[in-house]
Each structure stands twice: as C-alpha cells, then as structure tokens.
C-alpha positions in Angstrom: 0.0 0.0 0.0 1.3 3.5 -0.9 0.9 5.9 1.9 2.3 8.9 0.0 0.3 11.8 -1.3 0.5 12.4 -5.0 2.2 15.6 -6.1 -1.2 17.1 -7.0 -2.6 16.3 -3.5 0.4 17.6 -1.8 0.2 20.9 -3.7 -3.5 21.1 -2.9 -2.7 20.8 0.8 -0.1 23.6 0.5 -2.6 25.8 -1.3 -5.0 25.4 1.6 -2.3 26.1 4.2 -1.4 29.3 2.3 -5.0 30.3 2.1 -5.4 29.9 5.9 -2.2 31.9 6.6 -3.6 34.7 4.4 -7.2 34.8 5.7 -7.2 33.9 9.4 -6.8 37.0 11.6 -4.1 37.1 14.3 -6.7 36.5 17.1 -8.4 33.7 15.2 -7.8 31.0 17.9 -9.5 33.1 20.5 -12.4 33.6 18.1 -12.6 29.9 17.4 -13.0 29.3 21.2 -16.5 30.9 21.1 -17.8 27.8 19.3 -19.1 27.0 15.8 -22.7 28.1 16.7 -21.7 31.5 18.2 -22.6 34.8 16.6 -18.9 35.7 16.3 -17.9 32.5 14.5 -21.0 32.5 12.3 -20.4 36.0 11.2 -16.7 35.2 10.5 -17.7 32.0 8.6 -19.7 33.9 6.1 -16.7 36.1 5.3 -14.2 33.2 5.3 -16.4 30.8 3.3 -17.1 33.5 0.8 -13.3 33.9 0.3 -13.0 30.1 0.0 -15.7 30.1 -2.6 -14.0 32.9 -4.6 -10.8 30.8 -4.7 -12.6 27.6 -5.6 -11.8 26.0 -2.3 -15.2 25.7 -0.6 -16.8 22.9 -2.7 -13.9 21.6 -4.9 -15.3 18.0 -4.4 -18.6 18.9 -6.0 -19.3 18.1 -9.6 -18.3 20.7 -12.1 -21.9 21.2 -13.4 -23.0 22.4 -10.0 -20.1 24.8 -9.3 -17.4 22.4 -8.1 -14.2 21.1 -9.6 -15.0 17.4 -9.7 -12.1 16.5 -7.4 -12.0 13.1 -5.7 -12.8 12.2 -2.1 -9.1 12.5 -1.2 -9.2 16.2 -1.9 -12.3 16.5 0.2 -10.5 14.8 3.0 -7.4 17.1 2.7 -9.7 20.1 2.7 -11.4 18.9 5.9 -8.2 18.0 7.6 -6.7 21.4 7.0 -9.8 23.2 8.1 -10.1 21.1 11.3 -6.4 21.5 12.2 -7.0 25.3 12.0 -10.0 25.0 14.4 -12.7 24.8 11.6 -13.1 28.4 10.5 -16.0 27.3 8.3 -18.0 27.1 11.5 -21.4 25.5 11.0 -20.9 25.7 7.2 -18.7 22.6 7.2 -22.0 20.7 7.4 -23.3 22.3 4.2 -20.5 21.3 2.0 -19.9 17.8 3.4 -23.4 16.4 3.6 -26.3 18.7 3.2 -25.2 19.9 -0.3 -24.4 16.4 -1.6 -27.7 15.1 -0.2 -29.6 17.8 -2.0 -27.6 17.1 -5.1 -28.6 13.4 -5.0 -32.2 13.6 -3.7 -33.4 17.1 -4.2 -35.9 18.4 -6.8 -34.7 20.9 -9.4 -36.6 23.6 -7.4 -34.9 22.6 -4.2 -31.5 22.6 -5.7 -32.0 25.9 -7.4 -33.1 27.4 -4.0 -30.6 25.9 -1.7 -27.4 25.0 -3.5 -26.3 28.5 -4.7 -26.1 30.0 -1.2 -24.2 26.9 0.1 -21.8 27.1 -2.8 -21.3 30.9 -2.1 -20.5 30.3 1.6 -23.6 32.2 2.7 -26.0 29.6 4.3 -26.4 28.2 7.8 -28.3 25.0 8.4 -29.3 22.9 11.4 -30.3 19.3 11.5 -33.5 18.4 13.4 -32.6 14.8 14.4 -32.4 14.1 18.2 -35.4 14.3 20.5 -36.0 13.9 24.2 -36.0 10.1 24.7 -34.9 9.6 21.0 -31.2 10.5 20.9 -29.1 8.4 18.6 -32.0 6.0 18.0 -33.5 8.0 15.2 -36.1 5.4 14.4 -37.9 6.2 17.7 -38.5 9.9 16.9 -42.0 11.3 17.5 -42.1 14.7 15.9 -45.0 14.2 13.5 -45.8 15.8 10.1 -49.5 15.3 9.2 -50.5 15.7 5.6 -53.2 18.3 5.1 -53.9 18.9 1.4 -50.8 20.4 -0.1 -49.1 21.1 3.2 -47.8 19.3 6.3 -48.6 20.3 9.8 -45.6 19.7 12.0 -45.7 19.3 15.8 -43.0 18.0 18.2 -39.7 18.8 19.7 -36.0 18.4 18.9 -33.1 18.7 21.3 -29.3 19.1 21.2 -29.8 20.9 17.8 -26.5 22.5 16.8 -26.6 26.0 15.3 -30.4 26.3 15.4 -30.3 29.8 16.9 -28.7 31.3 13.8 -29.7 28.8 11.1 -32.0 29.8 8.2 -33.1 26.2 7.3 -33.7 23.0 9.2 -33.1 19.6 7.7 -35.9 18.0 9.7 -36.7 14.4 10.4 -40.3 13.8 11.2 -42.8 11.0 11.3 -45.3 10.7 8.5 -46.3 7.1 9.2 -46.3 4.5 11.9 -43.6 2.1 10.6 -40.5 2.5 12.7 -38.2 3.3 9.8 -40.4 3.5 6.7 -42.6 6.0 8.5 -40.0 8.8 8.6 -39.7 11.6 6.1 -37.5 14.7 5.6 -38.7 18.3 5.4 -36.6 21.3 4.5 -38.1 23.9 6.8 -37.2 27.6 6.9 -36.5 28.5 10.6 -38.5 31.7 10.4 -41.7 29.7 9.8 -44.5 30.6 12.3 -44.8 28.2 15.1 -41.1 27.4 15.6 -39.5 28.3 18.9 -35.8 28.0 19.6 -34.3 27.9 23.1 -30.5 27.9 23.6 -29.1 25.2 26.0 -26.3 26.7 28.1 -23.1 24.6 27.9 -19.4 24.6 28.2 -18.7 23.5 24.7 -19.3 26.8 23.0 -21.7 29.7 22.8 -24.9 29.0 20.8 -23.9 25.5 19.8 -26.9 23.5 21.1 -30.6 24.2 21.4 -34.1 22.9 22.0 -36.5 23.5 19.0 -40.2 23.3 19.4 -42.7 22.9 16.5 -46.3 23.9 17.3 -48.6 23.2 14.3 -45.9 24.5 11.9 -47.3 24.6 8.3 -44.8 23.4 5.7 -45.6 23.1 2.0 -45.4 19.5 0.6 -42.9 20.8 -1.9 -40.5 21.1 1.0 -40.3 17.3 1.4 -36.9 15.9 0.4 -37.4 12.6 -1.5 -40.4 10.5 -1.2 -42.5 10.1 1.9 -41.0 7.4 4.0 -37.6 7.6 2.2 -35.7 9.3 5.0 -33.9 6.2 6.3 -32.2 5.7 2.9 -31.4 9.4 2.6 -30.0 9.7 6.2 -27.7 6.6 5.6 -26.2 8.4 2.7 -25.9 11.7 4.5 -24.4 10.4 7.7 -21.6 8.6 5.8 -20.6 11.9 4.3 -21.0 13.7 7.6 -18.8 11.4 9.7 -16.1 11.2 7.1 -16.2 14.9 6.6 -15.2 15.6 10.2 -11.6 14.5 10.7 -11.5 15.3 14.4 -8.4 13.0 14.7 -6.4 15.8 12.8 -7.5 18.4 15.3 -6.6 16.0 18.2 -3.2 15.3 16.8 -2.5 19.0 16.2 -3.5 19.7 19.8 -1.4 16.9 21.1 1.7 18.1 19.2 1.2 21.6 20.6 0.8 20.2 24.1 4.0 18.2 23.8 5.8 21.3 22.5 4.7 23.3 25.6 5.9 20.5 27.9 9.3 20.4 26.1 9.6 24.2 26.4 8.9 23.9 30.1 11.4 21.0 30.5 8.6 18.7 31.6 8.6 16.2 28.8 11.3 14.1 30.4 9.6 11.4 32.5 8.8 8.0 31.0 5.2 8.3 32.2 4.4 11.5 30.3 6.3 10.3 27.2 4.4 7.0 27.1 1.1 8.7 27.6 1.8 11.1 24.7 2.9 8.1 22.5 -0.4 6.3 23.3 -2.4 9.3 22.4 -0.4 9.8 19.2 -1.0 6.1 18.3 -4.7 6.4 18.7 -4.7 9.5 16.5 -2.8 7.6 13.8 -5.1 4.6 14.1 -8.1 6.8 13.6 -6.5 8.5 10.7 -5.7 5.2 8.9 -9.2 3.8 9.6 -10.7 6.9 8.0 -8.3 6.7 5.1 -9.4 3.1 4.5 -13.0 4.3 4.1 -12.0 7.2 1.9 -10.0 4.8 -0.3 -13.2 2.8 -0.8 -15.2 5.9 -1.7 -12.5 6.9 -4.2 -12.9 3.6 -5.9 -16.7 4.0 -6.1 -17.5 1.3 -3.5 -20.4 1.6 -1.2 -19.7 2.5 2.4 -21.7 0.8 5.1 -21.4 0.2 8.8 -17.6 0.1 8.7 -17.7 3.9 8.8 -18.7 3.5 12.5 -15.4 1.8 13.2 -13.5 4.8 11.9 -15.9 7.1 13.8 -15.3 5.3 17.1 -11.5 5.3 16.5 -11.7 9.1 16.3 -13.7 9.3 19.5 -11.0 7.3 21.3 -8.3 9.5 19.9 -10.0 12.7 20.9 -10.7 11.5 24.4 -7.2 10.3 25.0 -5.7 13.6 23.8 -8.1 15.6 26.0 -7.3 13.5 29.0 -3.5 13.9 28.3 -3.9 17.7 28.2 -6.0 17.9 31.4 -3.5 15.6 33.2 -0.3 17.4 32.3 -1.3 20.8 31.1 -4.6 21.7 32.8 -3.3 25.3 33.5 -3.0 25.7 29.7 -6.8 25.4 29.1 -7.2 29.1 29.6 -6.5 32.3 27.7 -2.8 31.6 27.3 -3.4 28.6 25.0 -6.9 29.1 23.4 -6.2 26.3 20.9 -5.9 23.7 23.6 -9.0 25.0 25.3 -10.9 24.9 22.0 -9.9 21.3 21.4 -10.9 20.3 24.9 -14.3 21.8 24.4 -14.7 19.8 21.2 -13.3 16.7 22.8 -16.0 16.8 25.5 -18.7 16.0 22.9 -16.5 13.6 20.8 -18.6 10.6 21.9 -21.9 12.3 21.5 -21.9 14.4 18.3 -22.7 12.6 15.0 -23.9 9.6 16.9 -23.1 8.4 20.4 -20.1 6.2 20.8 -22.2 3.5 22.4 -24.5 3.4 19.3 -21.4 3.2 17.1 -20.3 0.1 19.1 -23.7 -1.5 18.7 -23.5 -0.9 14.9 -20.0 -2.4 14.8 -21.1 -5.4 16.8 -24.2 -6.2 14.8 -23.3 -5.0 11.3 -19.5 -5.4 11.0 -18.7 -8.3 13.4 -22.1 -9.9 12.9 -22.5 -10.7 16.6 -25.8 -12.1 17.8 -27.9 -9.7 19.8 -28.6 -12.3 22.4 -26.6 -15.2 23.7 -27.5 -18.5 22.0 
C-alpha cells in the first residue's frame, strides 16, 4: 500500500495552508473558542467561506456542473483535515459542503437545488439538523415529531433537542414521522427557521456559545414541496448523509495537532522528560494515527466508487477514542493551559467533551460495529 500523497494532492494541501495563513486573523484561535454556533464565528464563517468560494476551495469536491471542480474524495479529506487542524473556520458551514449539499444534489428536486445550492456554494448559508429528540437521541427510528399531511401542506408538531446551530440557522433539515412504521414512516422536510410556530431555546453549555438548542414545532405549516425525496424515504437518505458527515469531520487531525502543541509546551517547560508523560503522549499519538488510517481506508473505498456501510462506524469510534485520550492527556499534564494563554488547547478540549456524542453516540457506534460489522448475535444463544 502506498501511503504517500500524489504531487497534486500535496500541492492542494499547500494551497489550503497558504489560504489559511492569508485569511485567518491574528486573534483567530481566540475567536474559534467561542464555538461554531456562536454569533462571532457564524459572522466570520460567512466572510471566510465567501473567500474560500472565490478561490474555488469551498466545494472543490462537488461536480463541475454544480459549481465544483469534480475533485475526488481524497481532496475532500485534505480540505477537511486542514480546516479542522486550524479550528474549523467554516463554522457551521462545514456541514453544508460535506453532507447537506451532496444530499440535495442526490435527492433534491430541481426547485430545491436551485433554491438551496447557490447559497451553500457561495458560503452564505447556515443550516441545522433536526434529528435528536427527548428520549430519542441516537435512536433516530424512535422519533416522535409528526408531520401530518393536510392537502398540499404538512402540519408539524413536536420537539427536537441538542440541535446544533439552530439559533442562527436559516433552514432546518428536519426528520419527522409521517407514518407508523418504525423506519419507513419517517420523512424529511426542509423547513425555513422563520416559519411561524417554531421556537428555539438555547441550552447553556461549556462546549461553545450558541452551539446547542431545543427546538419546538407547534402546528408548523410546511408546503409539501419542502419534502426531500419520497414520503418514508428518510432512512435511505440519512444513511447516505451520515456517511458523508462522519467522514467529513476528521477530528483526529484536530486532536493530533492539539497533542503536538501540548508536547511542544511541555518540552519548552522542561517537563517532557519522565517516562510516564512520554508513554502517555505516545499512546495518544498512536490512537490518532489509528483513527486516521481507519478513516483513510473508508475514503479509499469511496474513491474507488465502492459503497460504504457500517464500517464507517469503526472509523468514527476510533476518532472518538483518539479525541478522548488527547483531551485526557492535556488535562492531566497541562490543565493550566486550558485558559486564555493557549486558546487552541481550550478549544480542542471543548470539542473533545462531545466527541462521543456528536454525530452519533459512541455506544451506538459500538452497537453498529457489533451487529453489522462483526455480525455478533444480539442475544446469547
């Protein structure tokens, strides 16, 4: 197996690094600490993503006919790695280019694509995903928010929780129940967040300002033309979307960058000398590398046009383990650096707190690995 980047891929990474050096302000790492859903980072992301779009670096992995450059999944990965290593200056918009846009491209109507794709491609759109509910977290099939057909509209009532970016989002990618079947009874609506009957309440947290919310739907009227795909097709669409989402978030690269910085600080302080601290750093680095290679194996399959299934959960769980170990290492040996003196380490620690929750709880990923990858029986025989 060849682990080297091609010359084109290496130049693409250098181009991204040069762009970041030119377009991130001197106080960027302090700004990033506010969180992807904060007003500060959301405002900055519009400026930053607009510049990315101007230089053809926002959606280079999209097809040429829809404004991209038709680059392969490896370029998408390199783009994501460099953005996450920098603290993800795309803010909430990383979601748009990685999975909302591609999902609309695959399943959206011409009208939906014409309405939503241009703002995404221009770096001027904020979305939220209405997935989790009280009592229905990572088990999406148990959701209860209901959309009842009423002529040429749906009437939506229910509640979502832990909804990232909802406070500033313009559109919600909403999962709702349109039938009684556990999976085939779920549909997707693309709902403008200023629709009457929607109430958003921020949930205070330590992971960033404005990052998570409760969203209430009280007899919200949504036109039937806002449905994405067929009624009851949501499970198929979400399977496609989540594969793109999880592989578009290379948190292992953020974790490794934070670890390298922490080790550098310890060396400068003369504290990277004991065998214990060096072994712990090596263990954290090994987990980051394992997560990276697991993700690369999935990207390699995508690049060959092969279908991606439950094995993406293995890569996802590897990343969770890496993030947790790096966060634990920094807390153990550099807890005093999780303040204003080293905002990057503080930012990583905040992200690491939710590593096993965001994009599917770690326990759910383990269940998927056990049942769909290892083919283990659900009950002892």
